Structures are given as C-alpha cells and as structure tokens.
OpenMM code with the backbone's topology and positions (N, CA, C; nanometers):
from openmm import Vec3, app, unit

residues = "MET LEU GLY CYS VAL SER VAL VAL VAL THR ASP ASN PRO GLN LEU SER ARG TYR GLU VAL ARG VAL ASP ALA ASP LEU VAL GLY PHE ALA GLN TYR ARG LEU GLN GLN ALA GLN VAL ALA ILE PHE HIS THR GLU VAL ASP ALA ALA HIS GLN GLY GLN GLY ILE GLY SER GLN LEU ALA LYS TYR ALA LEU ASP ASP LEU ARG GLU ARG GLY LEU GLU LEU ALA PRO THR CYS PRO PHE ILE ALA ALA PHE VAL ARG ARG TYR ALA ASP VAL TYR LEU ASP VAL VAL ALA GLU PRO LEU ARG GLU GLN VAL LEU THR GLY SER".split()
positions = [
    Vec3(-1.0548, 1.6617, 0.4360),
    Vec3(-0.9350, 1.7259, 0.3842),
    Vec3(-0.8386, 1.7476, 0.5000),
    Vec3(-0.7105, 1.7313, 0.4738),
    Vec3(-0.6112, 1.7377, 0.5803),
    Vec3(-0.5591, 1.8776, 0.6095),
    Vec3(-0.5747, 1.9720, 0.5187),
    Vec3(-0.5287, 2.1073, 0.5458),
    Vec3(-0.3790, 2.1153, 0.5661),
    Vec3(-0.3379, 2.1837, 0.6717),
    Vec3(-0.1958, 2.2095, 0.6977),
    Vec3(-0.1382, 2.1112, 0.7980),
    Vec3(-0.1440, 1.9851, 0.7658),
    Vec3(-0.0834, 1.8842, 0.8515),
    Vec3(0.0264, 1.8151, 0.7742),
    Vec3(0.1151, 1.7526, 0.8453),
    Vec3(0.2258, 1.6807, 0.7839),
    Vec3(0.1905, 1.5328, 0.7751),
    Vec3(0.1873, 1.4793, 0.6529),
    Vec3(0.1623, 1.3375, 0.6310),
    Vec3(0.2915, 1.2771, 0.5774),
    Vec3(0.3443, 1.1782, 0.6496),
    Vec3(0.4697, 1.1145, 0.6116),
    Vec3(0.4503, 0.9634, 0.6099),
    Vec3(0.4889, 0.9009, 0.4985),
    Vec3(0.4826, 0.7556, 0.4859),
    Vec3(0.6252, 0.7040, 0.4761),
    Vec3(0.6538, 0.5981, 0.5511),
    Vec3(0.7869, 0.5383, 0.5503),
    Vec3(0.7751, 0.3862, 0.5529),
    Vec3(0.8833, 0.3208, 0.5178),
    Vec3(0.8931, 0.1763, 0.5303),
    Vec3(0.9621, 0.1474, 0.6627),
    Vec3(0.9042, 0.0587, 0.7412),
    Vec3(0.9655, 0.0154, 0.8662),
    Vec3(0.9969, -0.1337, 0.8507),
    Vec3(1.1131, -0.1663, 0.7914),
    Vec3(1.1444, -0.3070, 0.7641),
    Vec3(1.1575, -0.3925, 0.8907),
    Vec3(1.1897, -0.3333, 1.0043),
    Vec3(1.2006, -0.4105, 1.1281),
    Vec3(1.0647, -0.4695, 1.1674),
    Vec3(0.9562, -0.3969, 1.1358),
    Vec3(0.8219, -0.4456, 1.1664),
    Vec3(0.7499, -0.4986, 1.0420),
    Vec3(0.8197, -0.4996, 0.9286),
    Vec3(0.7635, -0.5455, 0.8006),
    Vec3(0.6325, -0.4741, 0.7691),
    Vec3(0.6402, -0.3407, 0.7700),
    Vec3(0.5213, -0.2640, 0.7358),
    Vec3(0.5576, -0.1225, 0.6918),
    Vec3(0.4718, -0.0715, 0.6064),
    Vec3(0.4772, 0.0697, 0.5709),
    Vec3(0.3918, 0.1423, 0.6741),
    Vec3(0.4389, 0.2572, 0.7190),
    Vec3(0.3672, 0.3323, 0.8214),
    Vec3(0.3356, 0.4723, 0.7711),
    Vec3(0.2201, 0.5218, 0.8107),
    Vec3(0.1819, 0.6581, 0.7764),
    Vec3(0.1574, 0.7344, 0.9068),
    Vec3(0.2181, 0.8518, 0.9112),
    Vec3(0.2060, 0.9382, 1.0286),
    Vec3(0.1467, 1.0723, 0.9876),
    Vec3(0.0610, 1.1223, 1.0724),
    Vec3(0.0043, 1.2560, 1.0550),
    Vec3(0.0523, 1.3376, 1.1742),
    Vec3(0.1241, 1.4440, 1.1446),
    Vec3(0.1847, 1.5267, 1.2505),
    Vec3(0.2581, 1.4401, 1.3524),
    Vec3(0.3367, 1.3445, 1.3028),
    Vec3(0.4231, 1.2546, 1.3811),
    Vec3(0.3478, 1.1434, 1.4536),
    Vec3(0.2141, 1.1421, 1.4506),
    Vec3(0.1374, 1.0362, 1.5153),
    Vec3(0.1117, 0.9224, 1.4164),
    Vec3(0.1417, 0.7995, 1.4561),
    Vec3(0.1145, 0.6842, 1.3720),
    Vec3(-0.0365, 0.6679, 1.3589),
    Vec3(-0.0860, 0.6733, 1.2350),
    Vec3(-0.2303, 0.6626, 1.2113),
    Vec3(-0.2672, 0.5468, 1.1199),
    Vec3(-0.1676, 0.4786, 1.0650),
    Vec3(-0.1993, 0.3661, 0.9783),
    Vec3(-0.0754, 0.2910, 0.9361),
    Vec3(-0.0995, 0.1727, 0.8790),
    Vec3(0.0117, 0.0897, 0.8331),
    Vec3(-0.0383, -0.0129, 0.7326),
    Vec3(0.0557, -0.0652, 0.6559),
    Vec3(0.0301, -0.1750, 0.5630),
    Vec3(0.1349, -0.2822, 0.5914),
    Vec3(0.0918, -0.3951, 0.6418),
    Vec3(0.1833, -0.5033, 0.6770),
    Vec3(0.2180, -0.5852, 0.5532),
    Vec3(0.3429, -0.6289, 0.5486),
    Vec3(0.3862, -0.7078, 0.4334),
    Vec3(0.4785, -0.8210, 0.4739),
    Vec3(0.4921, -0.9134, 0.3798),
    Vec3(0.5844, -1.0250, 0.3943),
    Vec3(0.6718, -1.0251, 0.2699),
    Vec3(0.8013, -1.0129, 0.2876),
    Vec3(0.8977, -1.0129, 0.1771),
    Vec3(0.9499, -1.1543, 0.1571),
    Vec3(0.9319, -1.2061, 0.0347),
    Vec3(0.9813, -1.3391, 0.0006),
    Vec3(1.0546, -1.3284, -0.1319),
    Vec3(1.1854, -1.3274, -0.1254),
    Vec3(1.2728, -1.3110, -0.2416),
    Vec3(1.2394, -1.1799, -0.3122),
    Vec3(1.1915, -1.1834, -0.4351),
    Vec3(1.1635, -1.0608, -0.5094),
    Vec3(1.0152, -1.0274, -0.5112),
    Vec3(0.9381, -1.0890, -0.4200),
    Vec3(0.7946, -1.0633, -0.4159),
    Vec3(0.7534, -1.0192, -0.2757),
    Vec3(0.6641, -0.9224, -0.2715),
    Vec3(0.6140, -0.8697, -0.1450),
    Vec3(0.4635, -0.8921, -0.1399),
    Vec3(0.4193, -0.9611, -0.0365),
    Vec3(0.2764, -0.9792, -0.0136),
    Vec3(0.2325, -0.8749, 0.0882),
    Vec3(0.1507, -0.7800, 0.0446),
    Vec3(0.0893, -0.6862, 0.1392),
    Vec3(-0.0427, -0.7499, 0.1791),
    Vec3(-0.0542, -0.7846, 0.3070),
    Vec3(-0.1674, -0.8654, 0.3507),
    Vec3(-0.2644, -0.7945, 0.4449),
    Vec3(-0.2298, -0.6773, 0.4963),
    Vec3(-0.3218, -0.6072, 0.5857),
    Vec3(-0.2904, -0.4575, 0.5845),
    Vec3(-0.3920, -0.3775, 0.5638),
    Vec3(-0.3784, -0.2320, 0.5682),
    Vec3(-0.4820, -0.1788, 0.6657),
    Vec3(-0.4377, -0.0845, 0.7476),
    Vec3(-0.5255, -0.0299, 0.8503),
    Vec3(-0.4993, 0.1197, 0.8671),
    Vec3(-0.6073, 0.1981, 0.8781),
    Vec3(-0.5987, 0.3410, 0.9078),
    Vec3(-0.6933, 0.3681, 1.0229),
    Vec3(-0.6453, 0.4441, 1.1227),
    Vec3(-0.7299, 0.4780, 1.2371),
    Vec3(-0.8614, 0.5379, 1.1897),
    Vec3(-0.9685, 0.5027, 1.2583),
    Vec3(-1.1029, 0.5483, 1.2214),
    Vec3(-1.1106, 0.7007, 1.2126),
    Vec3(-1.0403, 0.7712, 1.2987),
    Vec3(-1.0440, 0.9180, 1.2990),
    Vec3(-0.9828, 0.9781, 1.1730),
    Vec3(-0.9074, 0.9000, 1.0982),
    Vec3(-0.8398, 0.9498, 0.9783),
    Vec3(-0.8911, 0.8859, 0.8497),
    Vec3(-0.9930, 0.8037, 0.8601),
    Vec3(-1.0487, 0.7416, 0.7399),
    Vec3(-1.1255, 0.8448, 0.6588),
    Vec3(-1.1277, 0.8248, 0.5289),
    Vec3(-1.1981, 0.9171, 0.4406),
    Vec3(-1.1212, 1.0437, 0.4086),
    Vec3(-0.9927, 1.0485, 0.4461),
    Vec3(-0.9099, 1.1666, 0.4237),
    Vec3(-0.7993, 1.1410, 0.3217),
    Vec3(-0.8015, 1.0242, 0.2595),
    Vec3(-0.6996, 0.9919, 0.1597),
    Vec3(-0.5718, 0.9349, 0.2179),
    Vec3(-0.5703, 0.9094, 0.3476),
    Vec3(-0.4502, 0.8562, 0.4141),
    Vec3(-0.4163, 0.7172, 0.3603),
    Vec3(-0.5169, 0.6315, 0.3487),
    Vec3(-0.4938, 0.4966, 0.2972),
    Vec3(-0.4411, 0.4990, 0.1547),
    Vec3(-0.4923, 0.5896, 0.0743),
    Vec3(-0.4447, 0.6016, -0.0640),
    Vec3(-0.3002, 0.6485, -0.0688),
    Vec3(-0.2636, 0.7418, 0.0180),
    Vec3(-0.1239, 0.7865, 0.0222),
    Vec3(-0.0325, 0.6730, 0.0652),
    Vec3(-0.0788, 0.5933, 0.1597),
    Vec3(-0.0031, 0.4775, 0.2064),
    Vec3(0.0156, 0.3764, 0.0929),
    Vec3(-0.0936, 0.3454, 0.0222),
    Vec3(-0.0871, 0.2498, -0.0889),
    Vec3(0.0054, 0.3010, -0.1991),
    Vec3(-0.0092, 0.4266, -0.2356),
    Vec3(0.0740, 0.4851, -0.3411),
    Vec3(0.2221, 0.4771, -0.3040),
    Vec3(0.2559, 0.5137, -0.1826),
    Vec3(0.3952, 0.5081, -0.1388),
    Vec3(0.4484, 0.3649, -0.1475),
    Vec3(0.3708, 0.2695, -0.0950),
    Vec3(0.4154, 0.1297, -0.0943),
    Vec3(0.4375, 0.0789, -0.2369),
    Vec3(0.3434, 0.1050, -0.3254),
    Vec3(0.3549, 0.0567, -0.4633),
    Vec3(0.4693, 0.1251, -0.5376),
    Vec3(0.4856, 0.2545, -0.5166),
    Vec3(0.5979, 0.3249, -0.5785),
    Vec3(0.7311, 0.2711, -0.5264),
    Vec3(0.7357, 0.2405, -0.3970),
    Vec3(0.8583, 0.1862, -0.3374),
    Vec3(0.8909, 0.0488, -0.3954),
    Vec3(0.7902, -0.0362, -0.4083),
    Vec3(0.8140, -0.1693, -0.4653),
    Vec3(0.8651, -0.1579, -0.6083),
    Vec3(0.8035, -0.0697, -0.6859),
    Vec3(0.8477, -0.0508, -0.8245),
    Vec3(0.9927, -0.0033, -0.8281),
    Vec3(1.0251, 0.0942, -0.7459),
    Vec3(1.1612, 0.1496, -0.7427),
    Vec3(1.2641, 0.0436, -0.7037),
    Vec3(1.2250, -0.0476, -0.6170),
    Vec3(1.3157, -0.1524, -0.5697),
    Vec3(1.3150, -0.2758, -0.6594),
    Vec3(1.2322, -0.2765, -0.7643),
    Vec3(1.2267, -0.3891, -0.8564),
    Vec3(1.1598, -0.5117, -0.7986),
    Vec3(1.0679, -0.4908, -0.7044),
    Vec3(0.9977, -0.6010, -0.6406),
    Vec3(0.8571, -0.6143, -0.6985),
    Vec3(0.8029, -0.7357, -0.6957),
    Vec3(0.6675, -0.7605, -0.7426),
    Vec3(0.5717, -0.7676, -0.6247),
    Vec3(0.4483, -0.7275, -0.6501),
    Vec3(0.3448, -0.7270, -0.5474),
    Vec3(0.2549, -0.8483, -0.5580),
    Vec3(0.2244, -0.9067, -0.4431),
    Vec3(0.1184, -1.0065, -0.4306),
    Vec3(0.0155, -0.9434, -0.3356),
    Vec3(-0.0873, -0.8779, -0.3910),
    Vec3(-0.1801, -0.8016, -0.3069),
    Vec3(-0.2892, -0.8887, -0.2450),
    Vec3(-0.2630, -0.9433, -0.1284),
    Vec3(-0.3642, -1.0232, -0.0605),
    Vec3(-0.4551, -0.9377, 0.0262),
    Vec3(-0.4189, -0.8142, 0.0506),
    Vec3(-0.5028, -0.7199, 0.1243),
    Vec3(-0.6093, -0.6649, 0.0282),
    Vec3(-0.7366, -0.6749, 0.0639),
    Vec3(-0.8424, -0.6251, -0.0244),
    Vec3(-0.8294, -0.4761, -0.0577),
    Vec3(-0.7854, -0.3952, 0.0367),
    Vec3(-0.7711, -0.2520, 0.0111),
    Vec3(-0.6645, -0.2261, -0.0943),
    Vec3(-0.5494, -0.2911, -0.0807),
    Vec3(-0.4405, -0.2717, -0.1767),
    Vec3(-0.4811, -0.3244, -0.3142),
    Vec3(-0.5469, -0.4401, -0.3184),
    Vec3(-0.5925, -0.4947, -0.4466),
    Vec3(-0.6917, -0.3992, -0.5130),
    Vec3(-0.7835, -0.3426, -0.4358),
    Vec3(-0.8813, -0.2472, -0.4903),
    Vec3(-0.8124, -0.1203, -0.5388),
    Vec3(-0.7095, -0.0756, -0.4672),
    Vec3(-0.6351, 0.0433, -0.5085),
    Vec3(-0.5666, 0.0176, -0.6425),
    Vec3(-0.5038, -0.0986, -0.6565),
    Vec3(-0.4382, -0.1341, -0.7830),
    Vec3(-0.5423, -0.1413, -0.8946),
    Vec3(-0.6567, -0.2020, -0.8663),
    Vec3(-0.7631, -0.2138, -0.9669),
    Vec3(-0.8110, -0.0742, -1.0098),
    Vec3(-0.8279, 0.0156, -0.9144),
    Vec3(-0.8737, 0.1521, -0.9427),
    Vec3(-0.7719, 0.2284, -1.0277),
    Vec3(-0.6439, 0.2027, -1.0046),
    Vec3(-0.5367, 0.2731, -1.0760),
    Vec3(-0.4520, 0.1736, -1.1554),
    Vec3(-0.5198, 0.0830, -1.2239),
    Vec3(-0.4506, -0.0239, -1.2979),
    Vec3(-0.3547, 0.0315, -1.4024),
    Vec3(-0.3898, 0.1436, -1.4633),
    Vec3(-0.3019, 0.2009, -1.5654),
    Vec3(-0.1689, 0.2469, -1.5071),
    Vec3(-0.1655, 0.2705, -1.3771),
    Vec3(-0.0431, 0.3165, -1.3110),
    Vec3(0.0278, 0.2034, -1.2371),
    Vec3(-0.0484, 0.1122, -1.1750),
    Vec3(0.0120, 0.0170, -1.0820),
    Vec3(0.0003, -0.1315, -1.1172),
    Vec3(-0.0733, -0.1681, -1.2196),
    Vec3(-0.0883, -0.3103, -1.2495),
    Vec3(0.0455, -0.3764, -1.2811),
    Vec3(0.1372, -0.3016, -1.3396),
    Vec3(0.2682, -0.3581, -1.3738),
    Vec3(0.3504, -0.3987, -1.2518),
    Vec3(0.3156, -0.3475, -1.1346),
    Vec3(0.3879, -0.3832, -1.0121),
    Vec3(0.3439, -0.5219, -0.9630),
    Vec3(0.2230, -0.5602, -0.9977),
    Vec3(0.1675, -0.6885, -0.9541),
    Vec3(0.2361, -0.8025, -1.0298),
    Vec3(0.2657, -0.9094, -0.9579),
    Vec3(0.3244, -1.0285, -1.0205),
    Vec3(0.2334, -1.0745, -1.1340),
    Vec3(0.2934, -1.1046, -1.2491),
    Vec3(0.2189, -1.1392, -1.3712),
    Vec3(0.1068, -1.2414, -1.3488),
    Vec3(0.1321, -1.3525, -1.2784),
    Vec3(0.0253, -1.4523, -1.2626),
    Vec3(-0.0957, -1.4026, -1.1824),
    Vec3(-0.0812, -1.2921, -1.1099),
    Vec3(-0.1884, -1.2422, -1.0238),
    Vec3(-0.2659, -1.1258, -1.0847),
    Vec3(-0.2221, -1.0748, -1.1977),
    Vec3(-0.2820, -0.9537, -1.2547),
    Vec3(-0.4298, -0.9707, -1.2895),
    Vec3(-0.4635, -1.0792, -1.3550),
    Vec3(-0.6045, -1.1010, -1.3937),
    Vec3(-0.6927, -1.1099, -1.2696),
    Vec3(-0.6436, -1.1782, -1.1697),
    Vec3(-0.7177, -1.1928, -1.0445),
    Vec3(-0.7423, -1.0558, -0.9796),
    Vec3(-0.6426, -0.9708, -0.9815),
    Vec3(-0.6581, -0.8373, -0.9254),
    Vec3(-0.7598, -0.7574, -1.0063),
    Vec3(-0.7496, -0.7639, -1.1372),
    Vec3(-0.8405, -0.6884, -1.2235),
    Vec3(-0.9865, -0.7318, -1.2069),
    Vec3(-1.0090, -0.8601, -1.1882),
    Vec3(-1.1464, -0.9099, -1.1770),
    Vec3(-1.1984, -0.9058, -1.0333),
    Vec3(-1.1091, -0.8842, -0.9390),
    Vec3(-1.1507, -0.8782, -0.7996),
    Vec3(-1.1865, -1.0141, -0.7411),
    Vec3(-1.1346, -1.1180, -0.8027),
    Vec3(-1.1679, -1.2534, -0.7537),
    Vec3(-1.0592, -1.3089, -0.6638),
] * unit.nanometer
topology = app.Topology()
chain = topology.addChain("A")
for resn in residues:
    res = topology.addResidue(resn, chain)
    for name in ("N", "CA", "C"):
        topology.addAtom(name, app.Element.getBySymbol(name[0]), res)
C-alpha cells in the first residue's frame, strides 16, 4: 500500500512513453509507438521496489483512459497491458483495435 505518497502519471510524447512518478521519482513507464490513429504499447516497466503496489495498474489505467479520450485505438503488444485489458475487458476492450480484441481476450 502506498499510504501518503504522491503518484502521478503523465504522457511524455518526446520519449513516446507514459511515465509514473512516486513523490516525483520516476518509477515506471509504458513505451509506445504512435502510428496514425493507433498506439502500440510494447513495453511496460515498474521498478522492483514499487512492484506489487498497484503502480503498474495506475499506469495502464491512465494510458488506456488517455487513448480513449484522444480517440486512439490500442494495439497491446506488451503482455502486461494486454493482461490488464483482459482483466478489465468490460471497461477497456473497446479501446483495443477491433481486429485485435479476440486475440487479447484469449491471450494468444
């Protein structure tokens, strides 16, 4: 549990990644590639000291909410992001590009 710390997730388009900071320290990121109206999130990483605290989930939620708000489709090539979408399919499956939805749901 994080207690009284500040967790902030932002998009850093210059580095093509979403970043998560805890008390201003960079502790994780999700790298992406933007191609027209589709975003491939291909790598997500959270520092070992912060794993198991929900940081990765906050990062995934922010990224998916941002893509939805911007009208972009997701191509989840990162296993963590694909698993997050599968776990919360009722909330996030619509963000995934239509041809990839079945693949995400089946985990193949």
